[in-house]
C-alpha positions as CSV (number, residue, x, y, z in Angstrom):
1,M,146.3,79.2,21.3
2,K,145.3,81.9,23.9
3,R,142.6,83.3,21.6
4,M,141.2,79.8,20.9
5,V,141.1,79.0,24.7
6,A,139.2,82.3,25.3
7,L,136.7,81.5,22.5
8,V,136.1,77.9,23.8
9,A,135.6,79.2,27.3
10,A,133.2,81.9,26.1
11,A,131.2,79.4,24.1
12,V,131.0,76.9,27.0
13,L,130.0,79.6,29.5
14,G,127.4,81.0,27.2
15,M,129.1,84.4,26.8
16,N,128.3,84.4,23.1
17,S,124.7,83.4,23.5
18,G,123.3,86.8,24.6
19,P,122.7,88.4,27.9
20,N,119.4,86.5,28.4
21,H,121.3,83.2,28.7
22,R,123.7,84.4,31.4
23,P,122.8,84.3,35.1
24,R,121.7,87.6,36.4
25,W,124.8,87.8,38.6
26,Y,127.3,87.2,35.8
27,D,129.9,89.9,35.5
28,D,133.4,90.1,33.9
29,M,134.5,93.6,34.9
30,L,136.2,94.4,38.3
31,A,137.6,97.7,39.2
32,G,137.8,98.7,35.5
33,Y,139.6,95.5,34.5
34,A,138.2,92.7,32.4
35,L,138.3,89.0,33.3
36,A,140.0,88.1,30.0
37,Y,143.2,87.0,28.6
38,D,144.2,88.0,25.1
39,K,146.5,90.6,23.4
40,A,144.8,93.5,25.2
41,H,144.5,91.7,28.6
42,S,147.5,90.1,30.2
43,T,148.6,89.5,33.8
44,V,148.6,92.6,35.8
45,G,149.1,93.9,39.4
46,V,147.9,97.3,40.4
47,Y,148.4,99.0,43.8
48,D,146.2,102.1,44.4
49,P,148.0,104.2,47.1
50,K,144.9,106.2,48.0
51,S,142.5,103.3,48.8
52,R,145.4,100.8,49.5
53,Y,143.5,98.3,47.4
54,M,145.3,96.0,45.0
55,L,144.1,94.2,41.9
56,V,145.7,91.3,40.2
57,R,144.8,89.4,37.1
58,T,146.4,86.0,37.1
59,V,146.6,83.6,34.2
60,D,147.5,79.9,34.3
61,C,147.5,77.0,31.9
62,D,148.1,79.1,28.8
63,G,145.0,81.2,29.5
64,A,142.6,78.4,30.5
65,D,142.5,79.7,34.1
66,V,142.0,83.4,34.6
67,M,141.3,85.3,37.9
68,L,140.7,88.8,39.0
69,L,141.2,89.7,42.6
70,L,140.5,93.0,44.3
71,T,141.7,93.0,47.9
72,R,143.8,94.7,50.6
73,D,145.1,91.3,51.8
74,R,148.8,91.6,51.4
75,N,149.3,87.9,52.1
76,K,147.1,86.9,49.2
77,I,148.9,89.3,46.9
78,R,152.3,87.9,48.0
79,E,151.1,84.4,47.1
80,F,151.0,85.6,43.5
81,G,154.6,86.7,43.7
82,Y,154.0,90.4,43.9
83,K,156.1,92.9,45.9
84,I,153.8,95.3,47.5
85,P,155.0,98.9,46.9
86,D,153.9,100.3,50.3
87,G,157.3,99.8,52.1
88,T,156.5,96.2,53.0
89,P,159.7,94.3,52.7
90,A,159.8,91.8,49.8
91,K,159.8,88.1,50.6
92,E,161.8,85.5,48.8
93,G,160.1,84.6,45.5
94,Q,158.4,88.0,45.1
95,V,159.6,88.9,41.7
96,Q,156.7,90.9,40.2
97,T,156.3,94.6,40.7
98,M,152.9,96.1,41.0
99,N,152.0,99.2,39.0
100,V,151.3,102.1,41.4
101,K,148.3,104.0,40.1
102,P,144.7,104.8,41.0
103,L,142.2,102.1,40.2
104,P,139.4,103.3,38.0
105,S,136.9,102.2,40.6
106,L,136.3,99.7,43.4
107,T,133.2,98.4,41.8
108,T,132.1,95.5,39.5
109,G,130.5,96.0,36.1
110,K,127.1,95.3,37.7
111,G,127.5,97.9,40.4
112,P,128.4,96.2,43.7
113,K,131.3,98.1,45.3
114,I,133.7,97.8,48.2
115,G,132.0,98.8,51.4
116,D,128.5,97.6,50.3
117,P,126.5,95.5,52.8
118,P,125.4,91.9,51.9
119,S,121.8,93.1,51.3
120,R,123.1,95.4,48.5
121,I,124.8,92.4,46.8
122,E,121.7,90.3,47.1
123,Q,119.6,93.1,45.7
124,V,121.7,93.5,42.6
125,L,122.9,89.9,42.0
126,G,120.3,87.7,43.8
127,H,121.2,85.1,46.4
128,G,124.6,83.4,46.1
129,H,124.9,79.7,45.4
130,K,126.9,79.2,48.5
131,T,127.6,81.2,51.7
132,S,130.4,80.3,54.1
133,R,132.3,81.7,57.1
134,T,136.1,81.7,56.9
135,G,139.0,83.1,58.9
136,P,140.4,82.0,62.3
137,A,137.5,83.6,64.1
138,R,135.0,82.9,61.3
139,Q,134.9,86.7,60.8
140,F,134.6,86.6,57.0
141,L,131.2,86.0,55.3
142,N,131.6,84.8,51.7
143,Y,128.9,84.8,49.0
144,Q,129.9,82.6,46.1
145,Y,128.1,82.5,42.7
146,L,129.0,79.6,40.5
147,L,128.3,78.5,36.9
148,V,129.7,75.2,35.7
149,A,129.3,73.9,32.1
150,G,130.3,70.3,31.2
151,K,131.5,67.4,33.3
152,G,134.7,66.0,34.6
153,D,137.8,67.0,32.7
154,E,135.6,68.8,30.1
155,A,134.1,71.1,32.7
156,T,134.6,74.9,32.7
157,S,133.6,76.9,35.7
158,Y,133.0,80.6,36.3
159,D,132.7,82.0,39.8
160,E,132.4,85.2,41.7
161,T,133.1,85.5,45.4
162,Y,132.2,88.5,47.6
163,T,133.8,88.6,51.0
164,F,132.4,90.7,53.9
165,K,133.8,91.7,57.3
166,Q,131.7,93.4,59.9
167,G,128.9,93.8,57.4
168,K,130.9,95.5,54.6
169,L,132.3,94.1,51.4
170,I,136.1,94.0,51.6
171,E,137.2,91.7,48.8
172,I,135.9,90.6,45.4
173,S,137.2,87.8,43.1
174,F,136.1,86.6,39.7
175,G,137.5,83.5,38.0
176,W,137.0,81.0,35.3
177,D,138.9,77.8,34.7
178,Q,138.9,74.5,32.9
179,A,138.9,71.4,35.2
180,G,141.3,69.4,33.0
181,C,143.9,72.1,33.3
182,A,144.7,71.7,37.0
183,E,145.8,68.4,38.3
184,E,142.9,66.2,39.5
185,E,140.4,69.1,39.5
186,E,136.8,68.1,38.6
187,Y,133.5,69.9,38.8
188,P,130.0,68.5,39.2
189,P,127.4,69.1,36.5
190,S,125.9,72.6,36.6
191,K,122.7,73.7,38.2
192,V,122.3,77.2,36.8
193,S,120.0,79.6,38.5
194,N,119.7,83.4,38.6
């Protein structure tokens, strides 16, 4: 089932149609980990004690929804049920333990890395489909790149989000999911651009 879901998502997102059919910004490698779910790629949580960055790969809906997140935000990591191995007390419901080891890198497969300014991301990936400000003081700038194939319950989406604070990249997330998997989640038709 998992393999079939991965193959369907790959076909819908154009992953098997060659690099010329993918948007310029498309990437599926983050900090040395793949945005994939199969026998070689399962859920994972990694804490790098030197950089204090954490990476999680989450899988929902039997592999239909997969996400990679590279962050220092302990609250986000706790939301996925991980106990952070830096002495922070565990909260109720934190049952997963993170692997403590160095991350291979703090970069994506295309080259953007933690600490880069927004101009570097735009140079490598082009302009994002959406920019937004978030946080209580609107201190975070987010660049989101989005690819949607199909409509309604048949839609599959792929997104990348790059989050900046004070002009430096501090967090990266990649994800793909099928709209019919999550309750009442729908995506509009795609407008693909580089």
